Every structure is written in structure tokens, then in C-alpha cells.
C-alpha positions in Angstrom: -9.1 47.3 46.8 -8.0 43.7 48.9 -5.6 44.1 51.9 -2.1 43.7 51.1 -0.9 40.2 52.2 -0.2 39.8 56.0 0.1 36.6 57.9 -3.9 35.9 57.6 -3.3 36.9 54.4 -4.1 34.0 51.4 -1.2 33.6 49.0 -3.3 34.5 46.2 -3.9 38.0 47.2 -0.1 38.5 47.2 0.8 36.9 43.8 -1.9 39.2 42.0 -0.4 42.2 43.8 2.9 40.3 42.0 1.6 40.6 38.6 0.2 43.5 38.6 3.8 45.1 40.0 5.1 43.1 36.9 2.8 44.6 34.5 3.6 48.0 36.0 7.2 47.7 35.5 6.3 46.7 32.1 4.5 49.6 31.2 7.3 52.4 32.5 10.0 50.2 30.5 8.0 50.4 27.1 5.8 53.6 26.7 7.5 55.9 24.9 10.5 53.8 24.5 11.9 55.5 21.3 12.0 58.6 22.9 14.1 58.2 26.1 16.8 57.6 26.1 16.9 60.7 23.9 19.8 58.9 21.8 20.1 55.7 19.8 23.5 55.0 20.7 25.6 52.9 18.3 26.3 50.4 20.8 22.8 50.1 20.9 22.6 49.7 16.6 25.1 47.3 16.1 23.4 44.8 18.2 21.3 44.6 15.2 23.1 45.5 12.5 26.2 42.4 13.4 22.7 40.0 13.5 21.2 41.0 10.4 25.0 40.6 9.1 25.1 37.5 10.7 22.0 36.3 8.9 23.0 37.3 5.2 26.6 35.2 5.9 24.5 32.3 6.0 25.4 33.0 10.1 29.3 33.5 9.7 31.5 36.1 10.5 33.0 37.7 8.4 36.6 35.2 8.4 33.7 32.5 7.3 33.5 30.9 10.8 30.2 29.0 11.4 28.5 30.2 14.9 30.8 32.5 15.7 31.2 33.3 19.7 32.2 36.8 19.4 31.7 39.7 17.3 33.6 43.0 16.6 32.0 46.2 17.8 35.0 49.1 16.9 38.4 47.6 17.4 37.4 44.9 19.7 35.4 41.3 20.2 33.0 42.4 22.7 29.5 41.0 21.7 28.3 37.6 22.0 24.7 36.5 23.6 22.9 39.8 22.8 23.8 39.8 19.2 22.1 36.3 18.7 19.0 37.0 20.7 19.1 39.9 18.3 18.7 37.3 15.3 14.8 36.7 16.9 14.0 40.3 15.8 16.8 41.4 12.9 15.2 40.1 10.2 12.4 42.6 10.9 11.7 46.0 9.6 14.2 47.8 12.0 12.8 50.3 14.4 14.4 51.7 17.9 11.0 50.1 20.3 12.3 46.7 18.5 15.9 46.7 19.0 15.6 47.8 22.5 11.9 46.5 22.8 13.6 43.0 23.1 16.1 43.6 25.7 13.6 45.7 28.4 11.7 42.7 27.7 14.4 40.6 28.7 14.8 42.5 31.8 11.6 41.1 33.7 13.8 38.3 34.8 15.5 41.3 37.0 12.3 41.8 39.1 10.8 38.0 38.8 14.2 36.5 40.2 14.4 39.1 43.3 10.6 38.7 44.1 10.8 34.7 43.9 14.2 35.3 45.6 12.1 37.6 48.3 9.3 34.9 48.7 11.1 31.3 48.6 14.1 32.3 50.4 14.0 35.3 53.0 10.5 34.3 53.0 9.2 37.8 53.3 5.3 38.3 52.9 6.1 41.5 51.3 7.4 40.1 48.4 5.0 41.4 46.1 7.3 44.8 46.7 9.7 44.5 44.4 9.1 45.0 41.1 7.9 48.2 41.9 11.0 48.9 44.2 12.9 47.6 41.1 10.8 49.8 38.7 12.0 52.8 41.0 15.8 52.8 40.6 16.7 55.7 38.3 20.0 53.7 36.9 18.2 50.5 36.3 15.4 52.7 34.7 17.4 53.9 32.1 19.6 51.2 30.8 16.4 48.7 30.8 14.9 51.0 28.2 18.5 50.7 25.8 20.0 48.1 23.9 23.0 47.7 26.0 24.7 44.5 26.6 24.8 46.1 30.6 21.5 45.2 31.3 21.2 42.1 29.3 24.0 40.5 32.0 22.8 42.1 35.1 19.3 39.9 34.1 21.2 37.0 33.3 23.8 37.6 36.4 20.4 37.8 38.6 19.2 34.3 37.6 22.5 33.1 37.8 22.1 33.9 41.3 18.8 32.4 42.1 19.0 29.0 40.4 22.1 29.1 42.4 20.1 29.2 45.6 17.2 26.5 44.0 20.4 24.4 43.8 21.8 25.7 47.2 18.6 25.1 49.1 16.2 23.4 47.5 17.8 20.3 44.9 21.0 18.9 43.4 19.5 19.2 39.9 19.3 23.0 39.6 23.0 23.4 39.3 23.5 23.0 35.7 20.4 25.7 35.1 22.2 28.1 37.3 25.4 27.4 35.5 24.0 27.8 32.1 22.6 31.3 32.8 25.8 32.1 34.3 27.6 31.8 31.1 24.7 33.8 29.5 25.9 36.5 31.9 29.3 36.0 31.1 28.7 36.0 27.4 26.4 38.9 27.7 28.7 41.9 28.6 32.6 41.8 28.8 33.2 43.6 32.9 31.0 40.7 33.6 33.4 38.2 33.0 34.9 38.3 36.4 32.3 39.1 38.0 30.7 35.9 37.3 33.9 33.8 37.5 34.9 35.7 41.2 31.2 34.7 42.4 31.5 30.9 41.2 34.8 30.7 42.7 33.7 32.3 46.0 30.9 30.3 46.4 32.7 27.1 45.4 34.4 27.7 48.5 31.5 28.6 50.6 29.5 25.4 50.1 32.0 23.1 49.4 30.5 20.9 51.7 28.2 21.1 50.4 28.7 20.6 46.8 30.5 17.4 48.1 27.4 15.9 49.0 25.9 15.4 45.7 28.8 13.8 43.8 26.5 13.1 40.9 25.1 16.6 40.6 28.6 17.8 41.2 29.5 15.9 38.0 27.0 16.7 35.6 27.8 20.4 36.4 31.7 20.4 35.7 30.2 18.7 32.7 28.4 21.6 32.0 30.6 24.4 33.2 33.3 22.4 30.4 31.2 22.6 28.3 29.7 26.4 28.3 33.5 27.6 29.1 35.1 25.7 26.1 33.9 28.4 23.1 35.4 31.1 25.2 38.6 29.3 25.2 38.4 27.9 21.6 37.9 31.4 20.8 41.3 32.8 22.6 43.0 30.0 21.2 42.5 31.9 17.5 42.0 35.6 19.1 45.2 35.4 21.4 45.4 39.8 21.4 41.9 39.9 21.8 42.0 40.8 25.6 44.6 42.5 25.4 43.5 44.9 23.5 40.2 45.3 24.9 42.1 46.2 28.2 44.4 48.6 25.9 41.2 50.4 24.8 39.9 50.9 27.7 43.1 52.5 29.3 43.7 49.8 31.8 46.4 50.6 34.2 46.9 46.6 34.0 49.1 47.4 30.9 50.9 50.2 31.8 54.6 50.0 33.1 53.9 50.0 37.3 54.7 48.2 40.1 52.2 45.6 40.4 51.8 46.4 44.2 50.8 50.2 42.6 48.4 48.3 40.2 46.6 46.4 43.1 46.3 49.5 45.3 44.3 51.2 41.8 42.3 48.1 41.8 41.4 48.1 45.3 41.0 51.3 45.1 38.2 51.8 42.1 36.9 48.2 43.7 36.0 50.3 47.2 34.9 53.0 44.5 32.1 51.0 43.7 30.9 50.1 47.2 30.5 53.4 47.9 27.3 54.5 48.9 28.0 58.7 48.1 28.4 57.3 44.6 25.3 55.0 44.0 22.8 57.4 46.0 23.5 61.0 45.0 24.3 62.4 41.7 27.9 62.5 40.6 30.0 63.9 37.8 32.1 61.3 37.3 29.6 59.4 34.5 29.0 60.4 31.2 26.0 62.4 31.0 24.1 60.4 28.5 24.2 57.5 31.4 22.5 59.3 34.5 19.2 60.7 35.0 19.9 64.6 35.8 19.7 65.5 39.2 18.9 61.5 40.6 21.3 59.4 41.9 21.7 56.0 40.1 19.8 54.6 43.2 17.1 57.2 44.6 18.5 58.7 47.9 15.6 57.7 50.4 16.7 54.1 49.8 19.8 54.7 51.5 18.1 53.8 54.9 17.2 50.9 53.9 20.2 49.7 52.1 22.0 49.9 55.0 19.2 48.3 57.6 19.6 45.5 54.5 23.2 45.3 54.5 23.6 45.2 58.7 20.7 42.2 58.2 22.9 40.6 55.6 25.9 40.7 58.4 23.8 39.1 60.9 23.1 36.4 59.2 25.9 35.4 56.7 25.8 32.3 57.6 22.4 31.3 56.2 23.0 30.9 52.0 20.6 33.0 50.6 21.8 35.9 53.0 25.5 35.2 52.5 24.7 34.9 48.5 23.4 38.8 48.5 26.9 39.6 50.2 28.9 37.8 47.7 27.1 39.5 45.3 27.7 43.3 46.4 31.3 42.5 47.2 32.5 40.7 43.6 30.1 43.4 42.0 32.5 46.0 41.2 35.7 43.8 40.6 35.0 43.6 36.6 34.9 47.8 36.5 37.9 48.1 38.8 40.2 46.5 36.7 40.0 49.6 34.0 37.9 52.5 35.8 34.3 52.6 38.0 31.5 53.8 35.3 28.2 53.4 35.7 27.2 51.0 32.7 30.7 48.3 34.3 29.0 47.7 37.4 25.6 48.0 36.6 25.2 44.4 37.7 25.7 45.9 41.4 22.2 46.7 41.4 21.2 43.1 41.9 23.0 42.8 45.7 21.3 46.5 46.5 17.8 45.4 45.1 17.9 42.1 47.8 19.6 44.9 50.3 17.0 47.4 50.1 14.5 45.0 49.9 15.4 43.7 53.0 15.9 46.8 55.4 12.5 47.9 53.7 11.0 44.6 54.5 12.1 44.5 57.7 10.5 48.0 58.7 7.6 47.2 57.2 7.5 43.7 59.8 8.3 45.7 62.5 5.3 48.4 61.9 3.0 45.9 61.0 3.3 44.2 64.4 1.6 47.9 65.4 -1.8 47.0 65.6 -2.9 50.5 65.0 -0.8 50.8 61.9 -1.8 47.3 60.6 -1.3 47.4 56.7 -1.1 51.2 56.2 3.1 51.3 56.2 2.2 48.7 52.8 -0.4 50.9 51.3 2.6 53.7 51.7 5.4 51.9 50.3 3.5 50.7 47.2 2.0 54.3 46.4 5.3 55.9 47.3 7.3 53.4 45.0 4.5 53.6 41.9 4.5 57.1 42.5 7.9 57.9 42.1 8.6 55.7 39.3 5.4 57.3 37.3 7.1 61.0 38.2 10.8 59.0 37.1 8.8 58.4 33.8 7.1 61.4 33.0 10.2 64.0 34.2 12.2 61.4 31.9 10.2 61.4 29.1 8.8 65.2 28.8 12.0 66.9 30.5 15.0 64.7 29.0 15.6 66.2 25.9 16.6 68.9 27.7 18.8 68.0 30.4 21.9 68.6 28.9 23.0 70.6 26.1 25.8 68.3 25.0 24.2 66.8 22.3 27.4 65.9 20.1 30.4 63.3 20.2 31.3 63.8 24.0 27.4 64.2 25.4 24.5 62.7 24.1 25.5 62.1 20.3 21.8 62.7 19.6 20.0 62.8 16.2 20.8 59.1 14.3 16.8 58.7 14.0 15.9 62.0 13.4 18.8 63.1 10.9 18.1 59.6 9.1 14.6 61.3 8.5 15.3 63.9 7.5 18.1 63.0 4.8 15.4 60.6 3.5 12.8 63.8 2.9 16.2 66.0 1.9 16.9 63.0 -0.8 13.7 62.6 -2.2 13.0 66.3 -3.3 16.9 66.5 -4.5 17.7 63.3 -5.8 20.4 65.0 -7.9 22.5 65.8 -5.1 25.3 63.5 -3.3 25.8 63.8 0.0 28.5 63.6 2.7 27.8 63.4 6.2 29.9 64.0 9.1 31.0 61.2 11.3 32.3 63.6 14.3 28.7 63.8 16.1 28.9 60.1 17.2 30.6 57.3 17.6 30.4 54.4 14.5 28.3 56.7 12.7 28.1 54.1 9.4 26.8 51.5 11.8 23.9 54.9 12.9 23.4 55.7 9.3 22.7 51.9 8.1 20.3 50.9 10.7 18.3 53.8 10.0 19.0 54.0 6.0 19.9 50.3 4.9 22.4 49.2 2.4 23.5 50.7 0.3 23.9 53.8 2.6 22.5 56.5 -0.1 25.4 59.2 1.3 28.9 59.2 2.1 30.5 59.1 5.9 33.0 61.6 5.3 34.3 65.0 6.6 35.1 68.2 5.2 39.2 68.0 6.5 40.1 66.6 3.0 38.6 69.7 1.3 40.7 71.7 3.9 44.0 69.6 3.1 44.1 69.5 -0.8 42.7 71.6 -2.9 39.9 69.9 -5.2 37.1 69.8 -7.3 34.0 70.4 -5.8 30.6 68.8 -7.0 28.0 71.8 -7.7 25.8 68.7 -6.7 28.0 67.9 -3.7 26.0 68.6 -0.2 27.8 68.6 3.4 25.6 67.6 6.5 27.8 69.3 9.2 28.0 70.1 13.2 27.6 73.5 14.6 31.5 73.4 15.8 32.1 72.6 12.1 30.2 75.1 10.2 31.7 77.4 13.0 34.6 76.1 11.7 33.8 76.6 8.0 32.9 80.2 7.7 35.9 81.6 9.5 38.6 79.7 7.3 39.8 81.5 4.3 39.8 78.8 1.8 35.9 78.7 1.3 34.4 82.1 0.1 30.9 80.8 -0.5 28.9 79.1 1.7 25.8 78.1 0.6 23.1 77.0 3.5 20.1 74.7 2.2 18.4 73.1 5.4 19.4 72.2 9.3 17.7 70.3 11.9 17.9 71.4 14.9 19.1 70.0 18.6 16.1 69.8 20.9 16.9 72.5 22.5 16.4 74.9 19.5 19.5 75.6 18.1 20.9 74.6 15.2 22.2 70.9 15.1 23.3 69.7 11.5 23.6 71.7 8.6 22.9 70.8 4.9 25.1 73.0 2.6 27.4 73.6 -0.5 30.7 74.5 -1.1 33.0 77.0 -2.9 36.8 78.0 -2.5 37.8 81.5 -2.4 39.9 83.4 -5.5 43.1 82.6 -3.3 42.6 79.4 -1.8 45.0 77.5 -4.2 47.7 79.7 -3.0 47.2 79.0 0.4 46.9 75.5 0.2 50.8 75.0 -1.6 52.2 77.1 1.7 50.4 74.6 4.0 51.6 72.3 1.9 55.5 73.4 2.2 55.3 74.2 5.9 53.8 70.3 6.5 56.6 69.0 4.2 59.3 70.1 7.0 59.9 67.4 9.1 59.4 67.0 12.9 62.8 67.1 15.3 63.2 65.4 19.0 65.4 64.6 21.6 64.8 61.2 23.4 66.4 59.0 25.5 68.1 55.9 23.7 70.3 52.9 23.8 71.7 54.4 26.9 72.0 58.3 25.0 70.1 61.7 24.6 69.3 61.0 20.7 68.3 63.3 18.1 65.3 62.1 16.0 64.4 63.5 12.9 61.1 62.4 11.3 58.2 63.1 9.3 55.2 64.5 10.8 52.9 62.7 12.4 48.9 62.7 12.7 48.6 59.8 15.2 50.8 58.8 18.6 54.3 60.1 19.0 57.3 59.3 18.6 58.2 57.8 21.7 55.8 54.7 21.1 57.7 53.1 18.6 60.1 52.5 21.9 58.2 51.8 24.3 58.2 48.0 23.7 54.0 48.0 23.6 52.5 46.5 19.9 49.5 48.4 21.1 50.5 51.9 20.7 51.4 52.8 17.3 52.3 56.0 15.4 50.8 57.2 11.9 52.2 59.7 9.3 49.9 62.4 9.0 50.7 62.4 5.1 54.3 61.3 4.1 54.8 57.9 2.0 57.7 56.9 2.9 58.1 57.6 6.7 61.4 58.9 7.6 63.7 58.2 10.8 66.4 59.6 11.0 68.4 58.8 14.4 72.1 61.1 15.1 73.8 59.0 17.9 76.4 61.4 20.0 78.3 58.1 21.0 78.6 55.3 18.4 76.0 52.4 19.2 76.8 48.7 18.0 73.8 47.9 15.6 73.6 44.6 13.8 69.9 44.3 12.8 66.7 46.6 12.8 63.6 45.3 13.2 60.3 47.4 12.4 56.6 46.3 13.5 54.0 47.2 10.4 50.7 46.9 9.3 48.6 45.3 6.5 50.0 46.8 3.5 53.0 45.7 1.7 56.0 47.6 2.7 59.5 48.2 2.0 62.2 48.9 5.1 65.4 50.7 4.0 67.9 51.0 6.6 71.1 53.5 5.8 73.8 53.5 8.4 76.8 55.8 8.6 80.1 54.1 10.1 81.8 56.0 13.3 85.4 57.3 12.2 85.2 56.6 8.3 81.9 58.2 7.9 81.0 55.4 5.2 77.3 54.9 4.3 76.0 51.6 3.8 72.5 51.0 2.2 69.7 47.6 3.1 66.2 46.9 2.2 63.7 44.4 2.9 60.2 43.9 1.6 56.9 41.8 2.6 53.8 41.6 1.0 50.8 42.5 2.6 48.8 41.0 5.7 45.9 41.3 8.0 48.3 41.2 10.6 50.7 43.4 12.3 53.7 41.6 12.0 58.2 42.2 11.7 60.3 43.2 8.6 63.9 42.7 10.1 67.0 44.4 8.1 70.0 41.7 9.0 73.6 43.7 8.2 75.2 40.7 8.7 77.5 42.0 11.3 77.4 44.4 14.1 78.9 47.9 13.0 79.6 50.8 15.0 77.2 53.2 14.1 76.7 57.4 14.5 74.1 58.0 12.6 70.7 55.6 11.4 68.1 56.7 8.8 65.0 54.1 8.2 62.8 54.5 5.8 59.6 52.5 5.7 57.5 52.5 2.8 53.7 51.5 2.1 54.1 50.0 -1.8 51.8 50.6 -4.1 50.1 53.7 -2.1 51.2 57.1 -3.2 51.1 59.9 -1.5 49.2 61.5 0.5 48.7 58.3 2.8 49.1 57.1 6.4 52.4 55.0 7.2 51.3 53.3 10.6 54.6 51.9 12.3 53.8 49.9 15.9 57.5 49.1 16.9 61.1 49.5 16.0 63.7 47.6 17.1 68.1 48.4 17.1 69.6 45.4 18.2 
């Protein structure tokens, strides 16, 4: 084995060791890629499926727009570049290995850019160690083996910073390239948008003198910036609610009704949490289990001293651009996550500055020991061996032991079973071609996307729960087979409405417990009577009291299954309520003190809707009735009833009916405005 690079070593040896390290890194990404992580999440499947649908629509979105920038994931537009990259493989037979493999291959640019940063800008003789160091980061090992867009964003962000340094320290002509990769990071992952923008502003201010030195390149950079950012602004001009919807789904405190100073305090606290070494170097109880390596911190604890030493180096040399940029990346890294809450997927970009600082600390240690003649190259040998052994152990630990790390395989845990259940369903259907399968969606997010990924179109089954058979008596087809979770099975065997449960097959979880059960159902003889009693109970309205228009108001309303009655008076169009089954939705308000009213406005959803309002006049008790109708629409929109004059009202009865939709159905109401 050749000596590791030293002052007298040839660069060729360092290059060989570097590419061996890159090969080792790639091996630890690809080995058993479809086996770990043990789940295949809907956020991975939707990347390929969105690309597949895009190709089939002639590169148009569902609205018919050519070459769309953003794609929907659930209720939000938060997918962009990741989908376009999956177009490269979406036309091939689908496999977990391919979908994840593309992301893992792109992740190579992370160790590549950090290595060249260490070589060209830190001038380190040990730059070739970087791929091994990054291979040994548990958080990156896990997430670079998935198709989550967060790892894609980290890779492009590292390129953005590297090419910015090329611009800053080598040649002005690198600025457009730096901006291009910054845009790639920006469009890869939503929480990175603030990080990229904050990085850009910080570098604009810190290096303003240098920017002005190359006026021609600065103009090219401004042109590139306008060109790269224009799709984002055009998108938000036509989707003005997209950002607020995303913040609402993240439950961001920025949308809450608290003072601005409190919001800034929360933001500062979460930003500091993202910088906390305890969060990074030791196991935590805050992140979801599917985003953790059991028993390990997101970074190895034995890297903590090197990180602190590297941080000291950066603070001492902050005036040098290469060191200053590492500090900037460290400080802006948690900003995107701090808008909502800290989670490893949202702060994964912190691995870029952490890798730089850990390497600086390790490099300084090796430089110090290298001057101890008796040790010579031994510390570098040991560092190489130690990081390689830890990476190999971590890979073995994940692939062999990972299936048994956690016992939560369902919705609030690992969401295991997409690939395995699809194989089981295929085999069951071949053996029982006459059966009609109904799969419960309660074990994972966006189950339909996962099943489409593995089973193709059209789906050979229906996605739905057994709840509909528990709410209303209906005929049970003897060929209907339900696929349910353990919690649903335990609930089913205790339900008096069902008298016969015939188990046909099952799929075990990795720990040997029953995971999915294939079964037929039949009602108990007394089921119809139970249904009738429950239906009468559900038709009883709910009664509540609420502070409204300066007084305590008694409110009677149809039974709900989503939201609360307070949601329609909170001034927030993102918090609807929904009837359990009633159509129309009936709301009755009794005012202890009469109120002046002239107009009632309801924010309603897609169906054609009729708003009827009856008012009881104070004093006379006379009742007046008003009604308006709106046709169907794709947008939440207002429907108003104007009384033509202001009346003193003691009682208000409101009826919101989804026209041509018989009961049982869900009637949605976003807001009710009394004027």
C-alpha cells in the first residue's frame, strides 16, 4: 500500500486515494439499496409517478400547462426539480433500486465538492479523506439512500457554495454557474428556498467590493438570476395561495394569531435548536423514527471534538473567503426549518457546513501529529481505517438489523409494506382472480401513490376502509376481500355488527407479527337494528356556546367529522369544517341580545351550493327567509345573501346545501361572515 500523501508525496497518490474513497462512498450508497431504508415512502414513489404522468400528458400538468415548474404532493405544490430528474428513468420498469439509485448517484456531488473545496481552498494535504468522512455520517447514509428531495437539495447546495468560491477566488466567470446550482437547490426542496436566498444575501453583502470589481460578470450574474428566478415568480402569480397553504400544512406559527415579537422569539429559538450540537451528535427523541439510525446521532459523537476544533479555525480565519463561507452556511442552514419546526429532513443541508468543520478539525489534528516524526503517516492511516470501518459497520448494522430497530411499522412509524404487500397482492390475485380487493389506506400516507408505483394502472384493487360498512348497512359481496391492518382487525373482531370474519391470508411485519390480513366479512343477525339506532343518534345536532359579536351565543349545528364550529369564525380560509353526513349543513345561532345584520357570506367549496338564511326579527318574532345559489367551481369562493336592509335579529338559521349530492355526504364550510 502506498504511503498516504505528505509534503513530499505526489499529487497522483492523493488522487488515487480520493477516487478509491469515492468508490467506497458509492458502494455504501448502492449496496442493498432496496432493502434499507426498509420502507419505500410515498414521498419517494411520487417522484417517479409524477414524472411518469408528466411524460404521458406530453409534459403538461393536470391543468394543461406545458413544462410546469411545480407538482402537487398531497395538497401542496412542493415538488419541482426532483420530478424532472426522475423523467430520466420514469419510462423504465419501475423499481425501488432505480428510483433511489438516481438520487444516490447525484449525491456523489456532495463529497466531490467538499473534497475539492478542501483541496483548492483550504489547501489541505488530506483532502482525499473527505469521501470517507462523509460516508460515515449516519444522517447522510440514511437519506442519501432514499429518493427524498432533501438529499437532492443538499447535493446542489454544496455545488452552489463550491462554485461561488471558484467565482470568489478563481475567476468571475464562475458566477452564473454558482447561481445555476443555487437555483437547482432552491427548486429541489422547499425548506431550502430561504437557506439559498439568505446565503445569497449574506454573500452579496460580505463580498460587495469583489462583486463590483467585475462589472461585466456581475451583469451576466444579474441576468442569470432574473432568468433562473422568473419561473418561481410566474408560478406564484398564478398560485397565490400556494405558500400560505404550505405553511398551514406545516402548522407554522407564522400563521397563528400571536404578536410578531413572539413569532420572532420562536424563530430564534428554533434556529438555535438547529445549531445545537446535542441535537446533531447524540440520539434524540424529536425526529420521526423513519429518519433516524437507531442508537446513533445524526453525526457520530466522536466527530464532535473535530467539529469544535474546526469551528475555532473558522472563527479565527473568518476573513478568508473559504472559511467565511463555511461559517455563513452554518448560520443560515437552520433558517428554512425554523419557519415551522426543526426536523432532520429540513435541516439536512447543515451537513454541508458540518462536514467542512469536522474535516478542518480532523485536518488540523493530522497536521499537528504529522510533525511528530515518530508518528509520520500513522494518524492518517488510522483515520482512514477508522472511518472506513465505521462506515462498513453502519452499513451492516442498517441492512441486517434495521428491520427490527423499531416496532412501529404503521402510519405513525415506518410505514412499511409497500413493496412487500404489492407482491403479496399480485400473488393472491393470481390464485383468486374472481376476488375484489379493497386495501385499507390507514398504514401509510398517500397509499394510492405507493400502490400505483408497484401495481401500475389501473389498480387491480380499490383503496378504501371498512368504515363505510360500519356506518351504513349494505350488501357484502362474497367475493369482496378486505386487506386491513392489525388495529383494524382488533377493532373488527370486537364490533358486534360483524358476525363472521374469514381470514384468507396474511403478511407479517419484519418482526414476525401480523401486519396485513386478507379477509371476508359478514354481518351479524342483529346488525340492521344496531345501524338504525346509531343513525338516529348521529342525526341529533351538536350544541355549543361561542363568543361572537360581543356576546355568548348558543349555536346548534349538524354533527361534524372535521374541524370545529369555531373554525368558521376565525378569519382563516385554510381551516374548514365538514359535516359527518348531513346535507344540508344546518347552523342555528341564538343571540341573547339582538344584533344588527344585513348580510351573510359563506366560503364554500367545489360543488354547486345553495345558501339559505332565515332570520327572526327581535320584538315581533317575524321570520324572513333569503336564498342564493352558486354553480360548481374548482376554487373555494364566497356565496352571499343580502337582506336588502339592516334588521335587528334575535335568531339566525343558516342552511348550506351541496346541490345534487344526496345524503350521506360531506358539506364543507371554510368561513361564515356576518355583516
